[in-house]
SESEGU-444577 format. One record per residue: x, y, z of N, C-alpha, C in turn; residue number from 1. Coordinates in Angstrom, 1 decimal, decimal comma. Example, Ala and Ser with C-alpha at 12.3 -4.5 7.8 and 13.67 -1.06 7.14 Angstrom:
tikol n.xx 13,2 n.yy -5,7 n.zz 7,8 ca.xx 12,3 ca.yy -4,5 ca.zz 7,8 c.xx 13,2 c.yy -3,3 c.zz 7,8 k 1
tikol n.xx 12,8 n.yy -2,2 n.zz 7,1 ca.xx 13,7 ca.yy -1,1 ca.zz 7,1 c.xx 12,9 c.yy 0,0 c.zz 7,9 k 2
This chain:
tikol n.xx 0,5 n.yy -4,2 n.zz -14,4 ca.xx -0,9 ca.yy -4,1 ca.zz -14,9 c.xx -1,8 c.yy -4,5 c.zz -13,8 k 1
tikol n.xx -2,9 n.yy -3,9 n.zz -13,7 ca.xx -3,9 ca.yy -4,1 ca.zz -12,6 c.xx -5,2 c.yy -4,3 c.zz -13,2 k 2
tikol n.xx -5,7 n.yy -5,6 n.zz -13,2 ca.xx -7,1 ca.yy -5,9 ca.zz -13,8 c.xx -8,1 c.yy -5,7 c.zz -12,6 k 3
tikol n.xx -9,3 n.yy -5,3 n.zz -13,0 ca.xx -10,4 ca.yy -5,2 ca.zz -12,1 c.xx -11,5 c.yy -6,2 c.zz -12,5 k 4
tikol n.xx -11,9 n.yy -7,0 n.zz -11,5 ca.xx -12,8 ca.yy -8,1 ca.zz -11,9 c.xx -13,9 c.yy -8,2 c.zz -10,8 k 5
tikol n.xx -15,1 n.yy -8,4 n.zz -11,2 ca.xx -16,2 ca.yy -8,5 ca.zz -10,2 c.xx -16,1 c.yy -9,8 c.zz -9,4 k 6
tikol n.xx -16,7 n.yy -9,9 n.zz -8,3 ca.xx -16,6 ca.yy -11,0 ca.zz -7,4 c.xx -17,1 c.yy -12,3 c.zz -8,0 k 7
tikol n.xx -18,3 n.yy -12,2 n.zz -8,7 ca.xx -18,8 ca.yy -13,5 ca.zz -9,4 c.xx -17,8 c.yy -14,0 c.zz -10,4 k 8
tikol n.xx -17,3 n.yy -13,1 n.zz -11,2 ca.xx -16,3 ca.yy -13,5 ca.zz -12,2 c.xx -15,0 c.yy -14,1 c.zz -11,6 k 9
tikol n.xx -14,6 n.yy -13,5 n.zz -10,4 ca.xx -13,4 ca.yy -14,0 ca.zz -9,7 c.xx -13,7 c.yy -15,4 c.zz -9,2 k 10
tikol n.xx -14,9 n.yy -15,6 n.zz -8,7 ca.xx -15,2 ca.yy -16,9 ca.zz -8,1 c.xx -15,2 c.yy -18,0 c.zz -9,2 k 11
tikol n.xx -15,8 n.yy -17,6 n.zz -10,4 ca.xx -15,9 ca.yy -18,5 ca.zz -11,5 c.xx -14,6 c.yy -18,9 c.zz -12,2 k 12
tikol n.xx -13,6 n.yy -17,9 n.zz -12,2 ca.xx -12,3 ca.yy -18,1 ca.zz -12,9 c.xx -11,1 c.yy -18,0 c.zz -11,9 k 13
tikol n.xx -11,3 n.yy -18,5 n.zz -10,7 ca.xx -10,3 ca.yy -18,3 ca.zz -9,6 c.xx -9,0 c.yy -18,9 c.zz -10,0 k 14
tikol n.xx -9,0 n.yy -20,2 n.zz -10,6 ca.xx -7,7 ca.yy -20,8 ca.zz -10,9 c.xx -7,0 c.yy -20,0 c.zz -12,0 k 15
tikol n.xx -7,7 n.yy -19,5 n.zz -13,0 ca.xx -7,1 ca.yy -18,7 ca.zz -14,0 c.xx -6,5 c.yy -17,4 c.zz -13,4 k 16
tikol n.xx -7,2 n.yy -16,8 n.zz -12,5 ca.xx -6,7 ca.yy -15,6 ca.zz -11,8 c.xx -5,5 c.yy -15,9 c.zz -11,0 k 17
tikol n.xx -5,4 n.yy -17,0 n.zz -10,4 ca.xx -4,2 ca.yy -17,4 ca.zz -9,6 c.xx -3,0 c.yy -17,5 c.zz -10,6 k 18
tikol n.xx -3,2 n.yy -18,1 n.zz -11,7 ca.xx -2,1 ca.yy -18,2 ca.zz -12,7 c.xx -1,7 c.yy -16,9 c.zz -13,2 k 19
tikol n.xx -2,6 n.yy -15,9 n.zz -13,4 ca.xx -2,2 ca.yy -14,6 ca.zz -13,8 c.xx -1,4 c.yy -13,9 c.zz -12,7 k 20
tikol n.xx -1,8 n.yy -14,0 n.zz -11,5 ca.xx -1,1 ca.yy -13,4 ca.zz -10,4 c.xx 0,3 c.yy -14,0 c.zz -10,2 k 21
tikol n.xx 0,4 n.yy -15,3 n.zz -10,4 ca.xx 1,6 ca.yy -16,0 ca.zz -10,4 c.xx 2,6 c.yy -15,4 c.zz -11,4 k 22
tikol n.xx 2,1 n.yy -14,9 n.zz -12,5 ca.xx 2,9 ca.yy -14,3 ca.zz -13,6 c.xx 3,3 c.yy -12,9 c.zz -13,3 k 23
tikol n.xx 2,7 n.yy -12,4 n.zz -12,1 ca.xx 3,1 ca.yy -11,0 ca.zz -11,7 c.xx 1,9 c.yy -10,0 c.zz -11,8 k 24
tikol n.xx 0,8 n.yy -10,4 n.zz -12,3 ca.xx -0,3 ca.yy -9,4 ca.zz -12,4 c.xx -1,0 c.yy -9,2 c.zz -11,1 k 25
tikol n.xx -1,5 n.yy -8,0 n.zz -10,9 ca.xx -2,3 ca.yy -7,6 ca.zz -9,7 c.xx -3,7 c.yy -7,6 c.zz -10,2 k 26
tikol n.xx -4,6 n.yy -8,2 n.zz -9,3 ca.xx -6,0 ca.yy -8,2 ca.zz -9,7 c.xx -6,9 c.yy -7,7 c.zz -8,5 k 27
tikol n.xx -7,7 n.yy -6,6 n.zz -8,9 ca.xx -8,6 ca.yy -6,0 ca.zz -7,9 c.xx -10,0 c.yy -6,7 c.zz -8,1 k 28
tikol n.xx -10,5 n.yy -7,1 n.zz -6,9 ca.xx -11,9 ca.yy -7,7 ca.zz -7,0 c.xx -12,9 c.yy -6,8 c.zz -6,4 k 29
tikol n.xx -14,0 n.yy -6,6 n.zz -7,1 ca.xx -15,0 ca.yy -5,6 ca.zz -6,7 c.xx -16,3 c.yy -6,4 c.zz -6,3 k 30
tikol n.xx -17,1 n.yy -5,8 n.zz -5,5 ca.xx -18,4 ca.yy -6,3 ca.zz -5,1 c.xx -19,3 c.yy -5,2 c.zz -5,2 k 31
tikol n.xx -20,3 n.yy -5,2 n.zz -6,1 ca.xx -21,3 ca.yy -4,2 ca.zz -6,3 c.xx -20,6 c.yy -2,8 c.zz -6,6 k 32
tikol n.xx -19,5 n.yy -3,0 n.zz -7,4 ca.xx -18,8 ca.yy -1,8 ca.zz -7,9 c.xx -17,7 c.yy -1,2 c.zz -6,9 k 33
tikol n.xx -17,7 n.yy -1,8 n.zz -5,7 ca.xx -16,7 ca.yy -1,3 ca.zz -4,7 c.xx -15,5 c.yy -2,3 c.zz -4,7 k 34
tikol n.xx -14,3 n.yy -1,7 n.zz -4,6 ca.xx -13,1 ca.yy -2,6 ca.zz -4,5 c.xx -13,1 c.yy -3,1 c.zz -3,0 k 35
tikol n.xx -13,0 n.yy -4,5 n.zz -3,0 ca.xx -13,0 ca.yy -5,1 ca.zz -1,7 c.xx -11,8 c.yy -6,0 c.zz -1,4 k 36
tikol n.xx -11,0 n.yy -6,4 n.zz -2,5 ca.xx -9,9 ca.yy -7,2 ca.zz -2,3 c.xx -8,9 c.yy -7,0 c.zz -3,4 k 37
tikol n.xx -7,7 n.yy -7,5 n.zz -3,2 ca.xx -6,7 ca.yy -7,4 ca.zz -4,2 c.xx -5,8 c.yy -8,7 c.zz -4,2 k 38
tikol n.xx -5,7 n.yy -9,4 n.zz -5,3 ca.xx -4,8 ca.yy -10,5 ca.zz -5,4 c.xx -3,5 c.yy -10,0 c.zz -5,9 k 39
tikol n.xx -2,4 n.yy -10,3 n.zz -5,2 ca.xx -1,1 ca.yy -9,8 ca.zz -5,5 c.xx -0,1 c.yy -11,0 c.zz -5,4 k 40
tikol n.xx 1,0 n.yy -11,0 n.zz -6,1 ca.xx 2,0 ca.yy -12,0 ca.zz -6,0 c.xx 2,6 c.yy -11,9 c.zz -4,6 k 41
tikol n.xx 2,9 n.yy -13,1 n.zz -4,0 ca.xx 3,4 ca.yy -13,1 ca.zz -2,6 c.xx 4,7 c.yy -12,3 c.zz -2,5 k 42
tikol n.xx 5,5 n.yy -12,1 n.zz -3,4 ca.xx 6,7 ca.yy -11,3 ca.zz -3,3 c.xx 6,4 c.yy -9,8 c.zz -3,5 k 43
tikol n.xx 5,1 n.yy -9,5 n.zz -3,7 ca.xx 4,8 ca.yy -8,1 ca.zz -4,0 c.xx 4,9 c.yy -7,1 c.zz -2,8 k 44
tikol n.xx 5,0 n.yy -7,6 n.zz -1,6 ca.xx 5,0 ca.yy -6,7 ca.zz -0,5 c.xx 6,3 c.yy -7,0 c.zz 0,3 k 45
tikol n.xx 7,1 n.yy -6,0 n.zz 0,4 ca.xx 8,4 ca.yy -6,1 ca.zz 1,2 c.xx 8,1 c.yy -5,6 c.zz 2,6 k 46
tikol n.xx 7,7 n.yy -6,6 n.zz 3,4 ca.xx 7,4 ca.yy -6,3 ca.zz 4,8 c.xx 8,5 c.yy -5,7 c.zz 5,6 k 47
tikol n.xx 9,7 n.yy -6,1 n.zz 5,4 ca.xx 10,8 ca.yy -5,5 ca.zz 6,1 c.xx 10,9 c.yy -4,0 c.zz 5,8 k 48
tikol n.xx 10,8 n.yy -3,7 n.zz 4,5 ca.xx 10,9 ca.yy -2,3 ca.zz 4,1 c.xx 9,7 c.yy -1,5 c.zz 4,7 k 49
tikol n.xx 8,5 n.yy -2,1 n.zz 4,7 ca.xx 7,4 ca.yy -1,5 ca.zz 5,3 c.xx 7,6 c.yy -1,2 c.zz 6,8 k 50
tikol n.xx 8,1 n.yy -2,2 n.zz 7,5 ca.xx 8,4 ca.yy -2,0 ca.zz 8,9 c.xx 9,4 c.yy -0,9 c.zz 9,2 k 51
tikol n.xx 10,4 n.yy -0,9 n.zz 8,3 ca.xx 11,5 ca.yy 0,1 ca.zz 8,5 c.xx 10,9 c.yy 1,5 c.zz 8,2 k 52
tikol n.xx 10,0 n.yy 1,6 n.zz 7,2 ca.xx 9,3 ca.yy 2,9 ca.zz 7,0 c.xx 8,5 c.yy 3,4 c.zz 8,1 k 53
tikol n.xx 7,7 n.yy 2,5 n.zz 8,7 ca.xx 6,9 ca.yy 2,8 ca.zz 9,9 c.xx 7,8 c.yy 3,2 c.zz 11,0 k 54
tikol n.xx 8,9 n.yy 2,5 n.zz 11,3 ca.xx 9,8 ca.yy 2,9 ca.zz 12,4 c.xx 10,4 c.yy 4,3 c.zz 12,1 k 55
tikol n.xx 10,7 n.yy 4,6 n.zz 10,9 ca.xx 11,3 ca.yy 5,9 ca.zz 10,5 c.xx 10,2 c.yy 7,0 c.zz 10,8 k 56
tikol n.xx 9,0 n.yy 6,7 n.zz 10,5 ca.xx 7,9 ca.yy 7,7 ca.zz 10,7 c.xx 7,7 c.yy 7,9 c.zz 12,2 k 57
tikol n.xx 7,7 n.yy 6,8 n.zz 12,9 ca.xx 7,6 ca.yy 6,9 ca.zz 14,4 c.xx 8,7 c.yy 7,8 c.zz 15,0 k 58
tikol n.xx 10,0 n.yy 7,5 n.zz 14,5 ca.xx 11,1 ca.yy 8,3 ca.zz 15,1 c.xx 11,0 c.yy 9,7 c.zz 14,8 k 59
tikol n.xx 10,6 n.yy 10,0 n.zz 13,5 ca.xx 10,4 ca.yy 11,4 ca.zz 13,1 c.xx 9,3 c.yy 12,1 c.zz 14,0 k 60
tikol n.xx 8,2 n.yy 11,4 n.zz 14,1 ca.xx 7,1 ca.yy 11,9 ca.zz 14,9 c.xx 7,5 c.yy 12,2 c.zz 16,3 k 61
tikol n.xx 8,3 n.yy 11,3 n.zz 17,0 ca.xx 8,8 ca.yy 11,5 ca.zz 18,3 c.xx 9,7 c.yy 12,8 c.zz 18,4 k 62
tikol n.xx 10,6 n.yy 12,9 n.zz 17,4 ca.xx 11,5 ca.yy 14,0 ca.zz 17,3 c.xx 10,7 c.yy 15,3 c.zz 17,2 k 63
tikol n.xx 9,7 n.yy 15,3 n.zz 16,3 ca.xx 8,9 ca.yy 16,5 ca.zz 16,1 c.xx 8,1 c.yy 16,9 c.zz 17,4 k 64
tikol n.xx 7,6 n.yy 15,9 n.zz 18,1 ca.xx 6,9 ca.yy 16,2 ca.zz 19,3 c.xx 7,7 c.yy 16,8 c.zz 20,4 k 65
tikol n.xx 9,0 n.yy 16,5 n.zz 20,3 ca.xx 9,9 ca.yy 17,0 ca.zz 21,4 c.xx 10,5 c.yy 18,4 c.zz 21,0 k 66
tikol n.xx 10,2 n.yy 19,0 n.zz 19,9 ca.xx 10,7 ca.yy 20,3 ca.zz 19,5 c.xx 9,8 c.yy 21,4 c.zz 19,9 k 67
tikol n.xx 10,3 n.yy 22,6 n.zz 20,1 ca.xx 9,6 ca.yy 23,8 ca.zz 20,4 c.xx 9,1 c.yy 24,6 c.zz 19,2 k 68
tikol n.xx 9,4 n.yy 24,1 n.zz 18,0 ca.xx 9,1 ca.yy 24,8 ca.zz 16,8 c.xx 7,6 c.yy 24,6 c.zz 16,5 k 69
tikol n.xx 7,0 n.yy 25,6 n.zz 15,9 ca.xx 5,6 ca.yy 25,6 ca.zz 15,5 c.xx 5,6 c.yy 24,8 c.zz 14,2 k 70
tikol n.xx 4,4 n.yy 24,4 n.zz 13,7 ca.xx 4,3 ca.yy 23,7 ca.zz 12,5 c.xx 4,8 c.yy 24,5 c.zz 11,3 k 71
tikol n.xx 4,6 n.yy 25,8 n.zz 11,4 ca.xx 5,0 ca.yy 26,7 ca.zz 10,2 c.xx 6,5 c.yy 26,7 c.zz 10,2 k 72
tikol n.xx 7,2 n.yy 26,8 n.zz 11,4 ca.xx 8,6 ca.yy 26,8 ca.zz 11,4 c.xx 9,2 c.yy 25,5 c.zz 10,9 k 73
tikol n.xx 8,5 n.yy 24,3 n.zz 11,3 ca.xx 9,0 ca.yy 23,0 ca.zz 10,8 c.xx 8,8 c.yy 23,0 c.zz 9,3 k 74
tikol n.xx 7,7 n.yy 23,5 n.zz 8,8 ca.xx 7,5 ca.yy 23,5 ca.zz 7,4 c.xx 8,6 c.yy 24,3 c.zz 6,7 k 75
tikol n.xx 8,9 n.yy 25,5 n.zz 7,2 ca.xx 9,9 ca.yy 26,3 ca.zz 6,6 c.xx 11,3 c.yy 25,7 c.zz 6,6 k 76
tikol n.xx 11,6 n.yy 25,0 n.zz 7,7 ca.xx 12,8 ca.yy 24,3 ca.zz 7,9 c.xx 12,9 c.yy 23,2 c.zz 6,8 k 77
tikol n.xx 11,8 n.yy 22,4 n.zz 6,6 ca.xx 11,8 ca.yy 21,4 ca.zz 5,6 c.xx 12,0 c.yy 21,9 c.zz 4,2 k 78
tikol n.xx 11,5 n.yy 23,1 n.zz 3,9 ca.xx 11,7 ca.yy 23,7 ca.zz 2,6 c.xx 13,1 c.yy 24,1 c.zz 2,4 k 79
tikol n.xx 13,9 n.yy 24,3 n.zz 3,4 ca.xx 15,3 ca.yy 24,7 ca.zz 3,3 c.xx 16,2 c.yy 23,5 c.zz 2,8 k 80
tikol n.xx 15,7 n.yy 22,3 n.zz 3,1 ca.xx 16,5 ca.yy 21,1 ca.zz 2,8 c.xx 16,1 c.yy 20,4 c.zz 1,5 k 81
């Protein structure tokens, strides 16, 4: 569940919001209707998995830059798999 709360309300009820986040809830904080921050449980982001994903993207990018195939050929190859 993701609650959306204005900055003033977040400031006024910060302790309560921390308790909700501690129970697993994600809370988006807005300022003048724009999303500016998100409170998430500390275990909510798997940084090792994120780093591995970035490295995988970098490796794929390097491999694609070294190929002589056009983007259409790469697209068609991807559709075969």
